C-alpha positions as CSV (number, residue, x, y, z in Angstrom):
1,M,0.2,0.1,0.1
2,S,1.2,3.4,-0.8
3,N,1.9,6.2,1.4
4,Q,-1.0,8.0,-0.4
5,E,-3.4,4.9,0.7
6,Q,-2.5,4.9,4.1
7,V,-4.7,6.2,6.7
8,H,-3.0,6.9,10.1
9,L,-4.8,7.2,13.1
10,I,-3.0,9.3,15.7
11,T,-4.5,9.1,19.3
12,G,-4.0,12.0,21.6
13,A,-3.6,14.2,18.5
14,A,-4.0,17.5,20.3
15,G,-1.5,16.6,22.9
16,F,2.6,17.4,22.4
17,I,3.6,14.2,20.3
18,G,0.7,13.6,18.6
19,Y,0.5,17.1,17.0
20,Y,4.2,17.2,15.8
21,L,3.6,13.7,14.6
22,S,0.3,14.7,13.0
23,K,1.7,17.6,11.2
24,K,5.0,15.9,9.8
25,L,2.7,13.2,8.4
26,L,0.5,15.9,6.9
27,D,3.3,17.7,5.5
28,Q,4.0,14.6,3.5
29,G,0.6,14.6,2.1
30,K,-0.5,11.6,4.2
31,T,-4.1,11.3,5.7
32,V,-4.4,11.5,9.4
33,I,-7.5,10.9,11.5
34,G,-6.5,12.6,15.0
35,L,-8.6,11.6,18.2
36,D,-8.3,13.3,21.4
37,N,-10.6,13.6,24.5
38,M,-9.2,17.2,25.3
39,N,-9.1,16.7,29.0
40,D,-8.2,19.1,31.3
41,Y,-5.1,17.8,32.7
42,Y,-3.2,20.7,31.4
43,D,-4.5,23.9,29.7
44,V,-6.9,23.2,27.3
45,K,-6.2,26.3,25.1
46,L,-2.8,24.8,24.3
47,K,-4.5,21.9,22.9
48,E,-7.0,24.1,21.1
49,T,-3.9,25.8,19.5
50,R,-2.5,22.8,18.2
51,L,-5.7,21.9,16.7
52,E,-6.0,24.8,15.2
53,L,-2.9,24.4,13.4
54,L,-3.8,21.0,12.1
55,E,-7.2,21.8,10.9
56,P,-6.2,23.7,7.7
57,Y,-4.7,20.4,6.3
58,E,-7.3,18.7,3.7
59,Q,-6.3,15.4,4.8
60,F,-6.5,16.0,8.5
61,T,-10.0,14.6,10.5
62,F,-10.5,15.2,13.9
63,I,-12.5,13.1,16.2
64,K,-13.2,14.1,19.7
65,A,-13.5,10.8,21.7
66,D,-12.3,8.9,24.8
67,L,-10.3,5.8,24.3
68,A,-12.6,4.5,27.0
69,D,-15.3,4.3,24.8
70,K,-15.4,1.4,23.1
71,E,-18.3,1.6,20.8
72,K,-17.1,5.2,19.4
73,I,-13.6,3.6,18.8
74,F,-15.1,0.9,17.1
75,D,-17.1,3.0,15.0
76,L,-13.9,5.2,14.0
77,F,-12.4,1.9,13.3
78,E,-15.3,0.7,11.0
79,T,-15.6,4.3,9.4
80,Y,-12.0,5.4,8.6
81,K,-10.3,1.8,8.4
82,P,-6.9,3.0,9.7
83,T,-3.7,1.3,8.3
84,V,-1.3,2.6,10.6
85,V,-2.5,3.3,14.5
86,V,0.0,5.3,16.7
87,N,-1.6,5.3,20.4
88,L,-0.1,8.3,22.0
89,A,-3.5,9.1,24.2
90,A,-2.9,8.3,27.8
91,Q,-3.0,9.7,31.3
92,A,0.6,11.0,31.7
93,G,2.5,12.0,34.8
94,V,4.0,10.1,37.7
95,R,3.1,12.2,40.6
96,Y,-0.6,12.5,39.1
97,S,-1.0,9.1,39.2
98,I,-0.5,9.0,43.2
99,E,-3.4,11.8,43.4
100,N,-5.9,10.5,40.9
101,P,-5.2,6.8,40.2
102,D,-8.6,6.2,38.6
103,V,-8.1,8.0,35.2
104,Y,-5.1,5.8,34.7
105,I,-6.8,2.6,34.7
106,Q,-9.6,4.2,32.5
107,S,-7.4,5.7,29.9
108,N,-4.0,3.5,29.9
109,I,-5.6,0.0,30.4
110,N,-9.2,0.1,29.4
111,G,-8.5,2.6,26.6
112,F,-5.6,0.7,25.4
113,Y,-7.5,-2.6,25.5
114,N,-10.0,-1.0,23.4
115,I,-7.4,-0.1,20.9
116,L,-6.0,-3.5,20.8
117,E,-9.5,-4.9,20.3
118,A,-10.1,-2.7,17.4
119,C,-6.9,-3.7,15.9
120,R,-8.1,-7.2,16.3
121,H,-11.6,-6.7,14.5
122,Y,-10.1,-4.2,11.9
123,P,-6.7,-5.5,11.3
124,V,-4.0,-2.8,10.6
125,E,-0.5,-2.9,9.2
126,H,1.3,-1.6,12.2
127,L,0.2,-0.5,15.7
128,I,2.7,1.8,17.5
129,Y,2.2,2.9,21.0
130,A,3.6,4.8,23.8
131,S,5.4,3.3,26.5
132,S,7.5,5.1,29.1
133,S,11.1,5.2,30.3
134,S,9.3,4.8,33.8
135,V,9.1,1.2,33.5
136,Y,12.5,1.0,34.3
137,G,11.6,1.9,38.0
138,A,14.5,2.4,40.1
139,N,17.1,0.4,38.0
140,K,20.7,0.9,39.0
141,K,22.2,-0.4,35.8
142,V,22.6,2.5,33.2
143,P,22.3,2.9,30.4
144,F,18.7,1.3,30.4
145,E,18.4,-1.6,27.9
146,E,15.3,-2.7,26.5
147,T,16.4,-6.3,27.7
148,D,16.9,-5.2,31.3
149,F,14.2,-6.6,34.2
150,V,11.3,-4.2,34.5
151,D,9.1,-5.7,37.0
152,N,9.6,-3.5,39.6
153,P,7.8,0.0,38.6
154,V,7.5,2.6,41.4
155,S,4.4,4.4,40.3
156,L,1.0,3.4,39.1
157,Y,1.6,5.3,35.8
158,A,4.6,3.1,35.2
159,S,2.5,0.0,35.9
160,T,0.0,1.0,33.5
161,K,2.8,1.2,30.8
162,K,4.4,-1.8,31.6
163,S,0.7,-3.5,31.5
164,N,0.4,-2.1,27.8
165,E,3.8,-3.7,26.7
166,L,2.3,-7.0,28.1
167,M,-1.0,-6.7,26.3
168,A,0.3,-5.6,23.1
169,H,2.7,-8.6,23.3
170,T,-0.1,-11.0,23.9
171,Y,-2.6,-9.6,21.1
172,S,0.3,-9.5,18.8
173,H,1.0,-13.5,19.5
174,L,-2.6,-14.4,19.5
175,Y,-3.8,-12.2,16.5
176,D,-0.7,-11.7,14.5
177,I,-1.0,-7.8,14.9
178,P,2.6,-6.0,14.0
179,A,3.1,-4.0,17.3
180,T,5.8,-1.6,18.4
181,G,6.1,0.0,21.8
182,L,8.1,3.0,22.4
183,R,9.8,3.9,25.9
184,F,10.0,7.7,25.8
185,F,12.7,9.7,27.6
186,T,11.4,13.0,29.2
187,V,10.1,14.7,25.9
188,Y,10.6,18.4,25.8
189,G,10.2,21.4,23.2
190,P,8.2,24.3,22.0
191,M,4.4,23.7,22.6
192,G,5.1,21.1,25.0
193,R,3.1,20.0,28.3
194,P,2.8,22.4,30.8
195,D,3.1,19.8,33.6
196,M,6.5,19.1,32.6
197,A,9.3,20.5,35.1
198,Y,11.1,22.8,32.4
199,Y,7.8,24.3,31.7
200,G,6.6,24.6,35.0
201,F,10.1,26.2,35.8
202,T,9.7,28.7,33.0
203,N,6.0,29.8,34.3
204,K,7.2,30.4,37.6
205,F,10.1,32.6,36.5
206,V,7.9,34.6,34.5
207,N,5.2,34.9,37.6
208,N,8.4,36.1,39.8
209,E,7.8,33.0,41.9
210,P,10.6,30.5,43.3
211,I,10.9,27.1,41.6
212,Q,10.9,23.8,43.6
213,I,14.0,21.4,42.7
214,Y,13.2,17.7,44.1
215,N,16.8,16.9,44.6
216,N,17.3,17.6,48.3
217,G,19.7,20.3,47.1
218,D,22.3,17.5,46.8
219,F,24.3,18.3,43.8
220,D,26.8,15.8,43.9
221,N,23.9,13.2,44.0
222,D,21.6,15.0,41.5
223,L,18.8,13.4,39.7
224,Y,19.6,12.5,36.0
225,R,17.2,12.8,33.0
226,D,17.7,11.7,29.6
227,F,16.1,14.8,27.8
228,T,14.8,14.1,24.2
229,Y,13.8,16.9,21.9
230,I,10.3,16.6,20.2
231,D,12.0,16.7,16.8
232,D,14.1,13.7,17.5
233,I,11.1,11.8,18.7
234,V,8.9,12.6,15.7
235,E,11.7,11.5,13.4
236,G,11.9,8.0,15.2
237,I,8.2,7.4,15.1
238,E,8.0,8.5,11.5
239,R,10.7,6.1,10.5
240,L,9.4,3.1,12.6
241,I,6.1,3.1,11.0
242,S,7.3,1.5,8.0
243,H,9.6,-0.6,10.1
244,L,7.5,-3.8,10.9
245,P,8.5,-6.4,13.6
246,T,9.3,-9.8,12.7
247,G,9.7,-13.1,14.4
248,N,7.5,-15.5,16.4
249,V,5.7,-12.6,17.8
250,K,5.4,-9.5,16.0
251,H,6.3,-7.1,18.8
252,E,9.0,-5.0,19.8
253,V,10.0,-2.6,22.2
254,Y,12.4,0.4,21.7
255,N,13.7,3.0,23.9
256,I,13.5,6.5,22.4
257,G,15.8,8.7,24.2
258,N,18.8,11.0,23.8
259,N,21.5,8.6,25.1
260,Q,23.0,12.0,27.0
261,P,21.5,12.3,30.6
262,E,22.0,15.5,32.1
263,K,22.1,16.4,35.7
264,L,18.8,18.1,36.5
265,M,20.9,21.3,37.7
266,T,22.6,21.6,34.3
267,F,19.4,21.4,32.7
268,I,18.0,24.2,35.0
269,E,21.2,26.2,34.3
270,T,20.8,25.6,30.5
271,L,17.2,26.7,30.9
272,E,18.2,30.2,32.7
273,K,20.8,31.0,29.9
274,C,18.3,30.5,27.1
275,M,15.6,32.3,28.9
276,S,18.2,35.1,29.3
277,N,19.0,35.0,25.3
278,S,15.1,34.7,24.6
279,L,14.7,38.1,26.8
280,G,18.0,39.7,25.9
281,K,18.8,40.3,29.2
282,E,20.6,38.1,32.4
283,M,18.2,36.2,34.2
284,T,18.3,33.9,37.0
285,F,15.6,31.6,38.7
286,E,15.0,31.8,42.6
287,K,15.4,28.2,43.7
288,Q,13.8,26.0,46.9
289,F,15.2,22.7,47.2
290,E,12.9,19.8,48.3
291,P,13.2,16.2,49.1
292,I,12.7,13.9,46.2
293,K,8.8,13.1,45.7
294,P,7.6,9.5,45.8
295,G,7.7,7.7,42.5
296,D,10.6,9.6,41.0
297,V,13.5,7.8,40.1
298,P,17.0,8.8,40.4
299,A,18.2,8.6,37.0
300,T,16.8,7.9,33.3
301,Y,19.6,6.9,30.7
302,A,18.2,5.4,27.7
303,S,20.5,3.0,25.3
304,T,19.7,3.5,22.0
305,D,21.6,1.0,20.3
306,K,18.4,-1.0,19.5
307,L,16.6,1.8,17.7
308,Q,19.8,3.0,15.8
309,A,20.4,-0.5,14.5
310,A,16.7,-0.9,13.5
311,I,16.1,2.4,11.7
312,G,19.6,3.9,11.4
313,F,18.6,6.8,13.7
314,K,19.8,8.3,16.9
315,P,18.5,11.6,18.5
316,Q,20.7,14.5,18.0
317,T,19.6,17.5,19.2
318,S,21.5,19.1,22.5
319,I,19.7,20.6,25.2
320,Q,21.2,23.9,24.4
321,E,19.6,23.9,21.1
322,G,16.3,22.5,22.2
323,L,16.0,24.8,25.3
324,Q,16.5,27.8,23.3
325,R,13.6,27.0,20.9
326,F,11.7,26.2,23.6
327,T,12.3,29.5,25.4
328,D,12.0,31.6,22.0
329,W,8.5,30.1,21.6
330,Y,7.2,30.7,25.0
331,V,8.3,34.1,25.1
332,R,6.5,34.9,21.6
333,Y,3.3,32.7,22.7
334,Y,2.7,34.1,26.0
335,G,3.8,37.8,25.0
336,V,6.6,37.8,27.5
337,E,8.0,41.4,27.7
338,E,11.9,41.9,27.5
C-alpha cells in the first residue's frame, strides 16, 4: 500500500507528541485521523492551539472521543479503516498517578485494551504505542536497555505502561498484530506539556515565583534525566511506522531517548541561559530545594543502540539547542516582555 493510500490514526492528536507527528505526516501529504478527548489535565487552550494548526490540512480529520468509549473506537475503525495506528493518548504524569489513580486505569488500561480489540477486529498494518522510561523503575544499571528486568515499577503510571507492553505482546501473539512499543525519555520542546518541569520552571520564573527542585539540594547526587527533543522523537516514530516487527511474535519495544543524560541542575542552568537569550537580558531563577518526590527515579538514561540498529537513527538535538527553541517559542506565545 502506498503512503497516499495509508490512513494514519493518531490518538492524542491534540497532545504534544501527537500534534507534531500529525503535522509531519500531513506535511508529507498523508491522511491523518486525529483522536483526542481534550481533557483538562493541563491547559486546554494549548491543545486547542495545536488543533487549530492542524485543521487547515485537507487530509486531517479530528474526532473528539475517549479511548475508554469502546463503541466510539469501533465506529471510528469501521468508518475510517486506519492502516497505521499510533496510540499516544494516555493519562500522563508520575506524580498525578498518586493523586488520581482512577483515570490511569480508565485511559491507560481500558483505553489501550479498546485499541487492541479494534486492531484485532479491523486489522492494521502496524500499531505503534507509547510506553515510558518509567517502566525501568529504580534500576541502578545504566544505560537502560530493552532487555533489562522491568518488573518493579515505582508508580501506578509506570505499572500501566508496563501493562501496555504485556497486553500488546499478547495481542500480537494471538492475533498477528504487528506492534511496536516506544519507551519515551523526558520529551520536551515548544508547545510541550505544561506539567513538565522545564515548562513549570519557566512559568514560575515569569510569575516571579521560586522554582521547587526535588533533589534535596544534593548536587553531588543529583537526579539525571535523558531529555529528548520533540523533533527527534517524531523522526524516530516516523521511521518506525514502516519498520514492521518480525519473528514468532510481531512485537518489539524500543527506547527512544537522547542517550545523553544531564544533571537536573545542569538542565536548569541551561534553561536560565536560554531564557536570558530569549529576553535579551541576564536572568536567574530563585530556587527552593525539596526532598525527592515519591515515584521519582534517580536517573533515566536510554541505550539507543537497538533503535539505531533498526532504523539507522539516533537523536541529535542538544539541550542547548532544544531549550533555546522552547524559550523563544514561550516568549512569543505568552507575549513575555523583555
